[in-house]
N, C-alpha and C positions, 0 to 999 in steps of 0.2 A: 504494499500500499504505498509506501515511503514515494516507492518510483511515479503512483498516480499524482501524488501531492505534490511533487514537484512539477509536473506536467502543468495540472491544473493551475500551479501560483504561476508557471512562465506564462498562461495562455491568462490569466485574471490581469497579468501585469501591461503584456504585449499588445491585448487589444486596444484597449483605451489607449497608448501611445500611441498605436498605428490612427486609430479615429482623428486625436488632437493631431497627428499629423497630417493627414490628409485635411483637415479643416484648415490648419493654417494657411497648406500649399493651395485650397482655395482663393483664401485672401489675396492672394499674390497677382499682380496684374501686369499681363506682357503685349508688348505690340510686336510681332516679329516681320520683318520687311525682308523679304530678298531681293535686290537689286543688281546682283552682276549681270543677268541675261535682261534686263530691264534697261540699263543705260547703255545698252551697245547702239549704235545706230541701225535705222534699218535696214539702211544698203549695206551694210558688213556684220549681217547674223548670221550668216553661211562663212564667213570669216573673223571668227572675234577673234582670235591669236595674230592677226593684221594687224587688226585693229588697235589691241592693248598696248602693241608694239611701235607705235607708230607715234613719233613725239609729236608730230604737227597738227593728229587731231585730237581736240580738247578730249578731256576728261569729266566735265565736269555735268552732274545730273542734278536733277531736283524729283524728290521725292514727298508723295503726298499722305500724311498719315492719319488715321482717325481714332482719337482715341474714344476707345468704347468702355469702359468704366473709369470713375475717378482714380486719381494715380497720387498720392500722396506721397512729399517729397524726403529722405531721395530720391529722384529717380535715375537708376542705373542706368548706364549707356553702355551696353557692350558690342563688340563684334562677332561674329561665329562664322568660323568657315569649318569646310564640308571636306571628305576627303584629303583632308593633310597629314599627311604621318609626321608629327612631328616627336615620335615615337620611336625611328627607325635608328639604328643602331649607326651608321654613320652618320647619319647627321649630330643625334644627341654627345656623338663625341668633337665633334669638332665644333670646338671652346676651347679656350685657356684661363680656365679659374683662378690663377696667379697671377696671371696677367688685369685681371678685373679690380680685385681687389687689395693691388701691391704697386705701389709707381715703380719702386725699384724694379721689379719684373714686366714694367710696361711693353718692354721691348719682348717680350718671350712671346714667340709664336707656336710655340711644341703643340703637335695634334691639330691645329688649325686649318690643316689640308681640306679644300684645295685652297681657300681665302685666308694664307701667313702673310704675303708681301706683293707690294706692290710691283707691274711692270719692272722699273727701276730699284727694283731690289728693295723697300723701305717698309718695314713691319707693318700690319696694320691692329690699328686699337680702335673699338674691341674687333678681334679676328673671328677666323670658323664663321662656316654656314648657316646659323643659327640667328646670329647680330645681321649678316648679311644679306637675311631674307628678312628682314625685320618688314612688318604691318605696314604700311604708307599710304592707305583710302584716309579722306580727312569728312566728319564731319561736322555742320553748324546748323542750329534751327532757331523757326521764328516761329512765335503764334499769333498771327492778325500781322502788328507792329512791332512787337514785342521780341526782342531779341531775347531767346533763353541760354544760357551762358553754361557751358559745360566746366566743371570745376573737375583740371587734372592733377590736383594736388592729392597724395596720397591715397593715389590708387595702387601700388604695389607695395609687397608686403614691406614693414619695417624693419627686420632682420633682414629683408634683403639689400636694402638702402644703407644699413648700419655696418652690413658684414662683409658682403659681396662682392660691392661695388664702393670701388673709393671715392674719396672725396680730394685725391690728384692727382687722380687719373680722366685725364683729354682725352676724347675722338681725336685718333690723327689715321691718315692715309686711310680715311671710310671711305666705300664708294666712289672710290675716285677711277677704277678700272673700266674695259669698255663694255662688261658687262653688268648693268646695274639692279641689285636682286632686289629693294625696296626704299624703305626712307633714309633717306640722311641724317645726320647730327649734328648736332651745332659744336664745334669742334671749342666753344669759349666757354661751354658747361660741361661740369664732371661728371662723369658717370653715376655717381650716386644718385644725383639728379635728372638724370634722364630714365623718367619713369615709365614711359612709353618702351624703349627696351630692356627695363628691368623686369616689366609686366610678361614680355615676348619670351624670353629669355628663359623663364619658367615654365617650361616644353609641358606638352599634354600628352595624356597618358593614353588616348583616343583618338581617330582621326575626326570626331565630328567635338569642334569645344570651344568656348567661350572667353572671352578675354574682354579684361575690365576696361572703358577707354576714357571712361569720365562720368562726373555723375550731375544731377541738373535739380538745383536746391530747387524748385519753383514747383507748385502743387499746379494739376493738369483736371480738369473737371471732362465730363461726360460730355462726348461729342465735339471736342475742340479739334480743331484741323490744326494741322505742327507741317510745316513746309523743310523739308531735308535738301539742303544745298551740298550734295557729298561730291570729291573725287574718288574715280574712281580707277585707281591704280594699280591697285596691284593683280599679279598676273594671274588668275586661279585658272583661266583658258587652257592656260600647255598641260595640267595632270586632271581635268575635269571635275575642278572642285567650287562649290558655289560660294557664296557671301551672302549672309545676312548682319541688318540692324536688327539690333533689339534695344528695347527698352522697357523695363523692368522695375519693379518695386521690391521691397522687401519684408519678412516677419523677422520675428524674433527667431526662425528656422533657418533664414535666409532666403533664397531665390526661391525658384517652383521647383519643387521635385517630389512628385507623385509616389515615386518608386520606394522612397523610402518608409511612407505609412502603409503600401499595399505589404512593402516586406514584413512590417510588424505584424500587421492583420493574417498576412498568410501563417506565420508561423506560432503566431498566439492564437490562431482558429485549428492549426492543426493541432498541436498542446491539449488545447480542448480535449479536441474531438478524442485522442490518443487517451485521453483520461478517462474518458465517458467508456469510454470501448476496452480498459483493461478493468474498471469496476464493473460493466457488465459481464465480463469474462470470470472476474472472480469470483459473483453473485452466482453464474449459471455452475461454473465446473472451477469450487475453491478448492487451492491447495493446502493440506493442511503442513503447518509449520513442523520441521523436522521427521516429515516421513522418507521414511528409508528404502520403501518401494520403487522412491524416482532414482535413485543413486542406478550408476550403469551398472554395476556388477550385480545387483538384483534382479535386473530384468531377464526375463526368462525370452531366451532368442526366439525368434517363429519359425511355428515349424516341430518343437520339443513340446 
């Protein structure tokens, strides 16, 4: 009966937690807009790769978003990428953490292949494929005639800013090659203050991921119309990726996450079911404690 008690106790705890988690997730309001295909000129929809590589074609794009439900500040602005494998072994290894956190080793580019040096042999800071592929789409928001400021301060982990990226290491020779991977960095700002870079270099475990772009400290009302002016610079067309802009609120549990609630409910429900099943089995066919007949050497083989 101890096993039954444990199952029942786990179920009684997990089911309410699952219900509360699901209710919290339902309070999160999200607006998701995929724009990578919509921002391609109509005459180039069949050759998107040529569009994104042609610098003479404007990458500016305007999107209109409608707020479906009231959104309380802060409103989190994310960019979401699909089919982007930041967890690929060669990609993850293409960085040098010592270079990022120690100015004395800022010329160190070990393990940063193929983005170690410029064509004339100068070391790249920050080096490696992760930094080189930094996301470079930009967003600005207006509601009517009101500009909605995106606050980009403290979007990265404090521990990363203080311990992984130095205050006296500055970008150098970055994105100066013939092939530009993504966003350029201001060489007069230390790496510890380049928060877009810090967020990007905390690599994602799954091929679909979101990264924080900034926060909007304004309440949005239902049926508000938000105009988004964006620069569609980042090349996801060469690998069949997708780009999405996400506006989201948050609760005490964080962003929208139905999986956690369902996981608690399923495990809790299963434990309660097993508790009742074992109890029913015990009532129908009880087993006497200390009954030696259940020992294997006391059982008679079949047919004898």
